[in-house]
N, C-alpha and C positions, 0 to 999 in steps of 0.2 A: 395823610392824604395831601397830594400836591395840587397844583393849579389845574390839572387835567383829570382829577379823580384818583382812584386807587392806583398805585404804581404797578406797572406790569413789566416783567422782565422782558427786555427786547430779545428777539431771536437774532436780529441783525443790527449791528452798530455800523453806521455809515460815516466814515471819516473823509473829509474833503476840505478844499479851500472855499471860503465864502464866495470867491469869484466864480465858482462852478455851481452856484445854488440852483440855477435854472435846470441843469442836467440832473442834479441830485434830487430835486423835487420830482422830476419825471421818473427817476429811478425808484424813489420811495413810493410813489403812487402805483407804479407797476408791480412792485413787490407786495404792497399791501393788497392789491387786487387779487394776488395769488396767495393770500392768507398769511403773509409774513408780518410779524410785528417788528417795526423798525424804530431806531433811535437816531434822530438827527438833531444836532445842537440847536438849530434855529427854531425847532418846535418844542424842545424840552427844557431849555435853559431860560431863566427869567431873572430880573433884577434881584439882587440879594443872594443869589446862589453862590456857593463856593465852587467855582468852575472846575478846578482840577479834581476835587472830591467827587463831584457829581459825574463827571466824565469817566473817572477811574472806576467808579461803582458800576456805571452802565456798561463799560467795556468788559469788566470782570464777570458780569452776569449774562453777557451776550453769548450766544452759541457760535455766531459767525461775525467776522469783522470784514466789511468791504471798505477798501481804501481806494478812492477815486483819484487817480494820478493825472495831473496836468502840470504844466510848467509852473503855474501858480502854487499848486499843492507841494511841489518840490521845494519851494521857498517858504513854506509855512512851518513855523515852529510847532504849532498845535498838531498838524498832521504827523510830524516826526514824533512828538511826545505820545500821541495816541497809538501809533504803530508800535512804538517801544513797549507800551503797556500791554498791547494785544499779544505781541510775540512772547513777552515774559509770562503771560497768563496761559500760554499754549492754546490760544483760540485759533480756529481755522481762519487764516487771512486770505481774502480773495482780492487780488489787485485788478482793478478795472482801469484800463488805459485809454484816456481820451485821445483824439486825433493829434498826431505829432509826437506821441510818447513811444519810446522803445524800451525793451528790457534793459538796455545799457544804462538808461537814465536811473533805474531803481535797484540794480544789482547790489550796490553797496549797502542798501538798507536791510537786506535779508541775509540770514545765515546760510541759506541755500537758495538756488535759483527757483523762483516760484513760477507756476503756470499762470499766465495772465489772460484776462479776457479783454480783447481789443475792441474799441468802438472806432470804426473807421470813418463812418459817415455821420456827421452831426445830426442830420434829419432822421435817418432810419436806423442808425447804429444801435440804439437801445433795443428796438424791436428785434433786430437781427441777433443781438447778443442775449436776449432774454432766455432762450432755451439753455444756453451755457450757464448763465447765472443761476437759474433754478436748479440745474443739475448740480452745480457746486454747493447749493444750499440743501441738497438731498431731496429736491422736489422735481416734478415734471410738469410740463404744460398739460392742461386738460386735453383729453383725447381728440377733441374737435379742432384744437389749435395746433398748427404745425409751423415750423419756421418757414417764412416766406421764401419761395423759390424764385430766382430771377426769371423774368420773362424775356425771352429773346425775340425781338421783333423780326419778322420776315421781311425782306425787301419787297417793296411794291414796284409795279411797273412804272416806268416814267410816264408822266402825264404830259401830253402835248396838246395844247389848245390851239385850234386852227380857227381863225376868224374869217367869216365870209361877210361881205358887204361892210367893210370897215367904215364906210361913210354913214352908216345908220339907216340907209334906205331899204 
């Protein structure tokens, strides 16, 4: 038994740079709200753990491996190590690309070009990408929830204000 009770095999291991923790926390919460068991280092590791052993075991028992790519993640030795372990274990790797990232940034990391999920808008990007993420995880959004459709505002007539008695009388 570990610090959080009996160990559960994660369905989804999330690899990322610690500088992307805010996004990863939102991602983890969204996935857990849809029934996914996630593994994120900041929630699972504690003092005294043998980091590489614990991370390797978590990746090898995961069904899916999401790697959140940002410029910070590209410079992270741990993201690189975790991706190498996942690819060697033949786990389905799902690249999630934060704003500013392109396929060119990550091509060298994969034996074949992967299909990526792009987060274009920092505020609404996760909500927009959730259907793709769930599909990649073999899930679907509940029937009542659909991907938000953009609302196109219709132009309004020009408002012209005409003042009479400008002196207030």
